[in-house]
Each structure stands twice: as structure tokens, then as C-alpha cells.
C-alpha positions in Angstrom: 0.1 0.1 0.2 1.2 3.3 -0.7 2.1 6.0 1.6 -0.2 8.2 0.5 -3.5 5.6 0.1 -2.7 4.5 4.2 -3.8 8.3 5.2 -7.3 7.2 4.1 -7.2 3.0 4.6 -9.9 1.6 6.2 -10.3 -2.2 7.5 -13.8 -2.5 5.9 -16.5 -0.9 4.3 -19.2 1.2 6.6 -21.9 -1.4 7.2 -25.3 -1.1 5.5 -28.2 0.5 7.6 -31.6 -1.3 7.8 -34.6 0.2 5.6 -37.1 1.6 8.2 -39.9 4.1 8.6 -38.9 7.9 7.8 -38.4 9.6 11.3 -37.1 13.4 12.3 -33.7 13.1 13.9 -33.0 15.7 16.7 -29.6 15.5 17.0 -28.8 16.0 13.2 -32.1 18.1 12.7 -33.0 16.3 9.6 -35.5 13.8 8.4 -34.0 10.4 8.0 -35.4 8.9 5.3 -34.3 5.2 4.1 -36.7 2.8 2.6 -36.6 2.4 -1.4 -40.1 4.1 -1.6 -39.4 6.9 0.9 -36.1 7.6 -0.7 -37.6 7.3 -4.4 -40.4 9.7 -3.8 -37.9 12.1 -2.2 -35.4 12.0 -5.2 -38.5 12.8 -7.5 -39.8 15.7 -5.4 -38.2 19.0 -7.1 -38.8 20.9 -3.9 -36.3 18.7 -2.0 -32.7 20.6 -3.3 -29.4 19.1 -3.0 -27.1 20.4 -0.3 -23.7 19.7 0.8 -23.6 17.7 4.0 -22.4 20.5 6.4 -25.0 23.2 4.7 -27.3 25.0 7.6 -30.0 26.4 4.8 -31.3 26.1 1.6 -29.9 27.6 -1.3 -31.0 30.9 -2.8 -32.4 31.6 -6.0 -29.5 32.4 -7.7 -27.7 29.6 -6.4 -30.2 27.3 -7.6 -30.0 29.1 -11.0 -26.4 28.5 -11.1 -26.7 24.7 -10.5 -29.6 24.1 -13.0 -27.4 26.2 -15.8 -24.1 24.3 -15.1 -26.6 20.9 -15.4 -28.1 22.5 -18.9 -24.5 23.2 -20.3 -23.0 19.8 -18.9 -26.1 17.3 -20.9 -25.5 19.7 -23.6 -21.6 18.6 -24.1 -22.3 15.0 -23.8 -24.6 14.2 -26.6 -25.7 10.3 -27.0 -23.4 10.3 -30.7 -20.2 11.7 -28.7 -20.7 9.3 -25.9 -20.8 6.2 -28.2 -17.5 7.7 -30.1 -16.0 8.0 -26.5 -16.8 4.8 -25.2 -16.2 3.2 -28.8 -12.6 4.4 -28.8 -12.1 3.3 -25.3 -13.4 0.0 -25.6 -10.5 -0.5 -28.3 -8.2 0.9 -25.7 -9.1 -1.2 -22.7 -8.4 -4.4 -25.3 -4.9 -2.9 -25.9 -4.4 -2.4 -22.0 -5.5 -5.8 -21.0 -3.5 -7.6 -24.0 -0.3 -6.0 -23.0 -0.8 -7.5 -19.4 1.1 -10.4 -18.5 -0.9 -14.1 -18.2 2.0 -15.4 -15.7 0.6 -13.8 -12.5 -2.7 -12.5 -11.2 -3.3 -9.2 -12.4 -4.2 -6.2 -9.9 -6.9 -5.1 -12.4 -7.6 -2.0 -10.7 -4.2 -0.6 -10.7 -2.8 -2.2 -14.2 -6.2 -1.7 -15.8 -8.8 0.3 -14.7 -7.1 3.2 -13.4 -5.1 4.0 -16.4 -7.4 3.3 -18.7 -10.0 5.8 -16.5 -7.2 8.2 -16.8 -7.1 8.0 -20.6 -11.0 8.5 -20.7 -10.5 11.4 -18.5 -7.9 13.1 -20.4 -10.3 12.7 -23.8 -13.5 13.8 -22.6 -11.8 16.7 -20.8 -9.1 17.9 -23.5 -6.3 17.6 -21.4 -3.0 17.1 -22.5 -2.3 13.4 -22.6 1.3 14.6 -21.1 0.0 16.5 -18.6 -2.2 13.9 -17.2 -0.2 12.4 -14.4 0.2 15.3 -13.0 -3.6 16.1 -13.3 -4.5 12.7 -11.9 -2.1 13.5 -8.5 -4.5 16.8 -7.9 -7.7 15.3 -8.7 -6.7 12.4 -6.4 -6.2 15.1 -3.4 -9.4 15.9 -3.9 -11.2 12.8 -3.9 -9.2 11.7 -1.0 -10.9 14.8 1.2 -14.5 14.1 -0.5 -14.5 10.2 0.9 -12.7 11.1 4.2 -14.3 14.6 4.7 -13.5 14.2 8.4 -10.1 15.1 7.6 -9.4 18.6 8.2 -5.3 18.1 6.6 -7.1 16.2 3.3 -9.8 19.5 3.0 -7.2 22.1 3.2 -5.2 20.2 0.4 -7.9 19.8 -2.1 -9.1 23.3 -1.9 -5.5 24.1 -3.2 -5.6 21.1 -5.6 -9.1 22.0 -7.0 -8.0 25.4 -7.9 -4.9 24.4 -9.7 -7.3 22.1 -11.5 -9.5 24.6 -12.9 -6.4 26.3 -13.7 -4.7 23.5 -15.7 -8.1 22.9 -17.9 -9.1 26.6 -18.2 -8.9 26.0 -21.9 -11.6 22.8 -21.8 -14.8 22.9 -23.8 -16.3 20.7 -21.6 -18.4 22.7 -18.3 -16.8 22.2 -15.0 -13.8 20.4 -16.8 -12.3 19.7 -13.0 -14.9 18.3 -11.9 -15.4 16.2 -14.6 -11.8 15.3 -14.7 -11.8 14.1 -10.9 -15.3 12.2 -11.6 -13.7 10.2 -14.8 -9.8 10.0 -13.7 -11.0 8.9 -9.3 -14.6 8.5 -8.8 -15.1 6.1 -11.8 -12.4 3.4 -10.8 -13.9 3.6 -7.0 -17.0 2.8 -8.4 -15.9 0.0 -10.4 -13.5 -1.2 -7.9 -16.7 -1.8 -5.7 -19.0 -3.2 -8.0 -16.2 -5.7 -9.2 -15.5 -6.6 -5.6 -19.2 -8.3 -5.4 -18.9 -9.7 -8.9 -15.7 -11.6 -8.0 -17.9 -13.0 -4.8 -20.4 -14.3 -7.5 -18.0 -16.8 -9.9 -21.2 -18.2 -11.6 -22.8 -15.1 -12.5 -19.2 -13.7 -13.6 -19.2 -16.9 -15.7 -22.7 -16.1 -16.9 -22.0 -12.8 -18.2 -19.1 -13.8 -20.2 -21.1 -16.5 -21.9 -24.3 -14.0 -22.3 -23.6 -10.6 -22.8 -27.0 -9.5 -23.9 -27.4 -9.3 -19.6 -24.5 -6.8 -19.5 -26.9 -3.7 -19.2 -28.9 -5.4 -16.2 -25.2 -6.4 -14.8 -23.9 -2.9 -14.8 -27.5 -1.7 -12.9 -26.8 -4.6 -10.3 -23.1 -3.2 -10.3 -24.1 0.2 -8.9 -26.9 -0.8 -6.8 -24.4 -3.1 -4.9 -21.3 -0.9 -5.0 -22.5 2.5 -5.2 -20.2 5.2 -3.6 -22.9 7.7 -1.9 -24.2 6.1 1.6 -26.7 8.9 1.7 -27.4 12.6 0.1 -28.7 15.9 1.5 -31.6 17.7 0.6 -33.2 21.2 1.9 -36.8 21.6 1.2 -37.2 24.9 -0.7 -41.1 25.0 0.2 -43.5 22.9 2.5 -43.6 19.4 0.9 -45.5 16.0 1.8 -43.2 12.8 0.9 -45.9 9.9 1.0 -47.4 10.1 4.5 -44.1 12.7 5.9 -44.8 16.3 6.1 -41.4 18.2 5.7 -41.6 21.9 6.4 -39.7 24.7 4.1 -36.0 24.8 4.7 -35.7 21.6 7.2 -32.8 19.2 6.3 -34.1 15.7 4.3 -31.0 12.9 4.7 -31.8 10.1 2.0 -30.0 7.1 3.0 -29.7 5.7 -0.9 -27.5 2.7 0.1 -30.1 1.6 2.3 -32.5 1.9 -0.3 -30.7 0.3 -2.6 -30.3 -3.1 -0.3 -34.1 -2.5 0.6 -35.3 -6.2 0.7 -39.3 -5.3 0.1 -37.6 -3.9 -3.2 -34.7 -6.2 -4.3 -35.0 -10.3 -2.7 -31.9 -11.3 -1.2 -30.6 -7.5 -1.6 -26.9 -9.0 -1.3 -27.1 -11.3 -3.8 -25.7 -9.7 -7.6 -28.7 -11.2 -10.2 -27.8 -9.3 -13.6 -31.3 -10.9 -14.4 -33.0 -8.7 -11.9 -36.0 -6.9 -13.9 -36.8 -4.3 -11.4 -37.1 -0.4 -10.9 -34.0 1.2 -11.1 -31.3 2.0 -8.0 -30.2 5.4 -6.9 -26.3 5.3 -7.1 -26.4 8.0 -9.8 -29.7 10.0 -8.0 -32.9 10.0 -9.5 -35.2 12.1 -11.0 -34.2 15.8 -11.8 -30.9 15.6 -10.1 -30.2 12.7 -12.1 -26.2 12.4 -12.2 -25.9 15.0 -15.6 -23.0 12.2 -16.7 -24.8 9.3 -15.7 -25.3 8.0 -19.3 -21.4 8.1 -19.5 -20.8 6.7 -16.6 -23.0 3.5 -17.4 -21.8 3.1 -20.5 -18.0 2.9 -19.0 -18.8 0.4 -16.5 -20.0 -1.5 -19.4 -17.1 -1.2 -21.4 -14.7 -1.9 -18.8 -17.5 -5.0 -17.5 -17.3 -6.5 -21.1 -13.4 -6.6 -21.1 -12.8 -7.7 -17.7 -15.3 -11.0 -18.4 -13.8 -11.7 -21.6 -10.3 -11.5 -20.7 -10.1 -12.6 -17.0 -11.1 -15.0 -14.3 -11.2 -14.1 -10.6 -8.5 -15.5 -8.5 -8.8 -16.2 -4.5 -8.3 -12.4 -3.0 -6.6 -11.1 -0.2 -8.0 -12.4 3.3 -8.0 -8.7 4.5 -9.2 -6.4 2.1 -7.6 -2.9 1.9 -10.1 0.0 2.1 -9.1 3.1 1.2 -11.8 6.4 2.0 -13.3 7.3 4.9 -16.7 8.2 6.4 -18.0 9.5 3.1 -17.5 6.5 0.7 -14.8 3.6 0.6 -13.5 1.4 -2.4 -11.3 -1.5 -2.3 -7.3 -0.8 -2.8 -6.7 -4.0 -5.0 -8.8 -6.6 -7.0 -6.6 -9.4 -8.4 -7.8 -11.5 -11.8 -5.7 -13.8 -14.0 -5.6 -12.8 -17.8 -7.1 -15.7 -19.7 -5.1 -16.7 -22.9 
């Protein structure tokens, strides 16, 4: 484990809270929603606006307008034909990276495949210079480490400086919010894939099933997102008095949505811990939902699909270390390493 990784390494991923009836937490001064039905209703309520975990009040009208404008610009910059072209090129690159890896030993598919591949995709999408990739990745990693471990004030200070420098280095990009986009593709995407594949590797029969039947891949991607989603909770503020099912939320009150708990709600997902690429149920919330669905959701789904197709075509899982090293903190965690044997 690298010295930098050890700063944010943990022994295990946070436990998943069991869904329960909605309630108001006096200590947090927030409504807590965790069942699939409650979280779904809240995510589709336009009067519940996304806020930061430490936000003390609802965003101003100007803030709301600015967020909505950035979202529109981001969606406009990610038309489907462009996504298809990017992912097509990325799929070819994935095969090239994999075929250059050894077949004489188990391969760390995160360090040797997913991370360099995701970095190359981030360079393509933001228009960064490939020669700058290592330096930009180091800056993006500092921001990600802070987001994953928000309780660490030292990481937060370093992340603020890194975010500023990253924006400066990518100021030439035509991509709206090029800095956050670079972070999301080069850092967040590998962490999300790592969590999903950590689950997939524990279901070897389903791994082989995906290899033989690629028509299952779209549903498999949804399962990887459901089980491997990074955010345990997302935060909202009520812009007006609203009713979520039978819960009356007053204007200005905070609402915490336990999306990981909702994604494991047994009322919605029978045997919720089981990876099942043939599930035919309504969607998961790893990327949000409704008007605040992640603007890059289509890109993320396509990228996970491409990477996972390459994985099942070219690798076979091998026994993993008994003690998984988890990176991150209270914000989110992901495994540092995953090993597989390249098929010849």
C-alpha cells in the first residue's frame, strides 16, 4: 500500500443501515429517509434541493439557477453520438491495455487496467494534454481523498488548493466544469468500478454467466451500481412545504436520504446482497434520480459496461487477499486491489 493510500485506508466498508420508517433526528436536525419507497419519492420531488452535508440553509435562488445552468450545459456537452464515439474508442483502448498485461501471474485489475484506462478516458473527455495526465491525476486524487474522508481537515485544505490548480490547468477545456469532470472520470469512476467488481468477484457463477451471455450486461451494470454505489447518503433542503408519502416536511428542513439502504431494501430487492444480472426491477439510486440525476449518468453506465465486458472476456477471478484494504473514509470507501488471472 502506498504512503498516500495509507492516509485514508480503512479495515472495512461502512455497514449498510437497515431500511426503516422515516423519522426526524433531533441531533442532526434532519428527516431520515431510508426505505426504497421513501427515498424514491424524495428524489423525484423537485422542491427537495441538493445541498452539501454541512449546509445550514437552503440555497438561494441565484444558487439554484446557477446549478441548473451548469447541469444544462453539461448535458448539452454530452450528446449520445459523442458518448458512443468516446466509449467506442475507450473499449478499443481497454483491449489494448489488457492484452499488454502478463498472463503468468495474477493481475491487479484496478491498478493495471481500470485506473490507467479511466485516466485516458478523462483526458479524452476534458481535452487535457496526455503529457499532463499524471500531474492532473495527482491533483484529482487529493480532491477525491478529501471527499471520501470529509472528517480529515488536513485533506480538505490540500483538496481546496488542488481543486483550484486543476481548474486552472483545464481552463482551456470546452467541457463545462472540466475539473469536476476530470475528477469524476479519473478517480470516482475507478472507485465505483472497484466496488462493483468486488461484489462481482464473489459471484463466480454470475461472472461466467456474463461471459457467455452479454445480453445481460445492461442489467448487470445496474446491479453493479446498486451494490457498489459510493454515496451512502445524499442531502436535501426543502424549498417549500412538501409531503413525501405521509411525511410532512416544512420549508427549510433538511432531509437525509440513505440511498445505500434504499438500494438494499429487501422489500424492493429480494436477497439484496446477491448480485443478480437478471433482476427485472425498478432502478437503483447510485447516480441519483429525477431532475437531479447525475448529468454524466449515461457516460458512467457506458463506461462501466465497456470495462466489465473487457473484464469478463479476458480475466478469471482468483482468490483475493483475506484482508481487503479499503481506501476512503466516512464519505465513501473502495477496495485498493482486486486480482484476476488473464485468460489466454
